[in-house]
N, C-alpha and C positions, 0 to 999 in steps of 0.2 A: 503493500499501501505506500509505504512511506516515497519508493522509488518511482511508483506512478504518479504520486502527489507533485515531486520534484522535476519530473517531468512535463508534467501539464504546466505548473509555472514557468520552465524555459521556453516551450510551447507558445505561450500566450504573451509572453515579455519580450520575445526576442523584438528589437525595433533598430531603427536606423541609429545613428550617434548624433544626437542634436548636441547645442552646446550645454553643458554642465552647469549647474546652478554652485557657485560657488560657497564654501564655508560650511555647507553640510555637516552635521555632528551626529553623531550615534554615540548613548550611552551604554558603555559594557558593565553590568551590574552583578556583583559579588561571581566574577567568574573566576576558574581556575588560572593559574598564571599562563599555562599551555594553551587553553581557551582565548584568553585575552590576546597573546601573541599572534595566534594564526587568525582570528577573525578580523583584529587590526588591521592584517596585513593585507587580507581580503578586502576588507572596505575601503584602506589605501589604494589599492588599484583602480577604484573608482573615483576617487577624490573626496571621500568621505574620511572624517578625522573620527578617530576612534576615540571616547574620553573614558578610562576606566573610575567607577565608582565601588565604593563597598557601604559603611555605615549611613552616610548622609544621602543616599541615593534618591528615597521618596522626597526629602526635602528640595533637592537640587530640579527633579525633574518637575515639581511643582512651581517653581520659580524661573527657572532658566530655559531657555528655548533649545529644543531639541528635535531633529528630525527621524530619529529612530532609538529605539532600546533592544538592547538583548539581555535576557534575564534568564537564570536557570527557575523551573518552575517547581519552587520549594515552597517552605511554609513562609517563608517573608515575602513572595510575588506579588501576591494579592493586594499588600501595602503600597507596595511600588507601581504598580498599575493603577490603583486606584487615584495615586497624588499625581501621575499623568495625564489620566483620562479626565480630572477635574480641574486640569489647570488649562487657563484660557489659552496659553501659547503650545501646548503638547496636546490638546483633547484628539489630536487627528494624528499623531505621531505613529510611526510604522513600528508593532510591536513584533519581537521574534522571540520565541521560546526556544530553550534548549533542555533536550533531554524526555524521553517519556515519548509520546506517539500521539495522534490526533486524538483520541479517546481522553488522554491524560488532560490535551489542552482544554477539553469541552468543558472541564470544572471552569475555567475561567472565559467561558464563549461570552460573559455580559461585557469583559474588556475588549472582544476583537480583537485575538489576536491574527496575526496575519501570514505568519509562517513559522515552521519549526526546523532547527538544527537539530538533527539527531546524534545521539551519542552512541559509540564515541565518534567523536568529530574528525572529519576526514577532510584534507584541504580540498580535493578535488569538487567534494559535494558542498562544501560549505561554500566554496567561489560560484559555484553554478547556483545557489540560491542567491547569494548577494547579486550575480549579474543578471538574475531574473527578475528581482524585485527592486533593483537600484532605481527604477524611475519613479517609484513612489517616493523613496526618500530624496531624490533631487530634484522632485515636482518636475519630471519631463514626461509629461504626459500627452499620449497620443489620442486623437478625438475620439474614439470608441474604446476606452478604456476598460480594462478587467481587473478589478479590484480582489488581490488575495486575502481572503477572512475566513477565519473558523468560526461558523457558527451552528446549531443545533436548529436543523430543518425536519418538518414534519411533510410526509407526503403521503396523500390520499389518491387511492388509484381509483379510476371509473369503476373497477369492481367493488369498491369498498376497502380493499386490502390495504393496510396501513404500514407506512414504512418509517423508522428513526432513522436518520444518517446526518451528515456533517457536511457542511459547505467547503468548496476547495476556493473558489472565484465565484464573482457576481459582476453582473455586468445590466445595462439598461434594458437588454435583450433577452437575458437568461441566464443561468447559474451553471457550474459542473457541481457535482455531489460526489462523495465516495460512500460506497456500500456494495457488498458482494452481493446483494439481494438478485433475485433472478426477475428482471423485469425488462420488457420488449421496447426497441425503439418503436414510437408510433402512438404508445400509450397514452392516454389523456389522463393528468393529473391535478392535483391543487396541492400547491405548495404553501406553507407557512413558516414564518421566520423572524426574528427580532434582531436588528443591528444597533449596536450603542445606542445611538439618539434615535433610530428610528423604533418606534414601536410594532408589536406584532401586525405584520402585514399579510395576509393570504392573497395569492395569485393564479390563475389556472393556465396551466400550459400544457406541452406535450413531449415527451421524451424523444430527444433529437438525435441521441447517440448513446451507444452502449458499449462499455470496455469491460473486463474481467471484476474490476473492483472500483469503477467509477461510472457515472452517466452525467447526461446534460440533459437540462430541462430549458425549452425555449417558451419564454413568455407569451400568453395570448395577446396579440397585437390589439384586440378588441376589449380587451379586461382595463379598464379604466385605474384600477389600483396599483399597475403597474408605476404608473406615474410617480408615485410616491417613493418608487425605488429608483427610479430616474433621478429625483428631486436631491435623495440622499446622497446619490453618486455626486452628482454636481456640486452638491456642498462639501462632501468631504475632498473632492480633487481642487474647491478653491481655496480650502482654508490654509 
């Protein structure tokens, strides 16, 4: 699942190299020295400064401006994410989790974790993920951006079957979901989810593609509820 998720990021975010935003900073919170060194190098390759933090991380993320944050999903992670998301400057910063898996990240879904570095950290995989998500950190958006974000999603099929899944990406036109459930392309569905400042929204859609551990939903263009999703994405990108 992790490999497929990383591949989806790389495919969706591969783009030309526009002018980079200067001064982007990523906070590395309570990471081991080996992880700090590796991730600092990865971010530096894309002109992003890495700033190591420890005990004062929550305070700094509430008062200083950062474009991204990397933190281990341990007992202290929630306080740091809460401080960042409640900050006027950092409410939309990109959050990377370290360790665990997508299911583990769902415990913190209300904070909108964008991507996961899986342990043990390996340079090729870490660099690939930073490259895939850098446009969010550097605010180098394409016109039709897909936002990587992990949140719980409820899927109700036309035959009444219900699935509990998690998102990988979302755009104004649809979303990709991680699930090994047997569901066929062309199936009509209703999906419902919440995203940070977006209260729970439901929208009709259809399964547009299927892979072994993931599938895509294309939103119904006639369903006006999808406009709330587009408004949220526009707000996310403009912040």
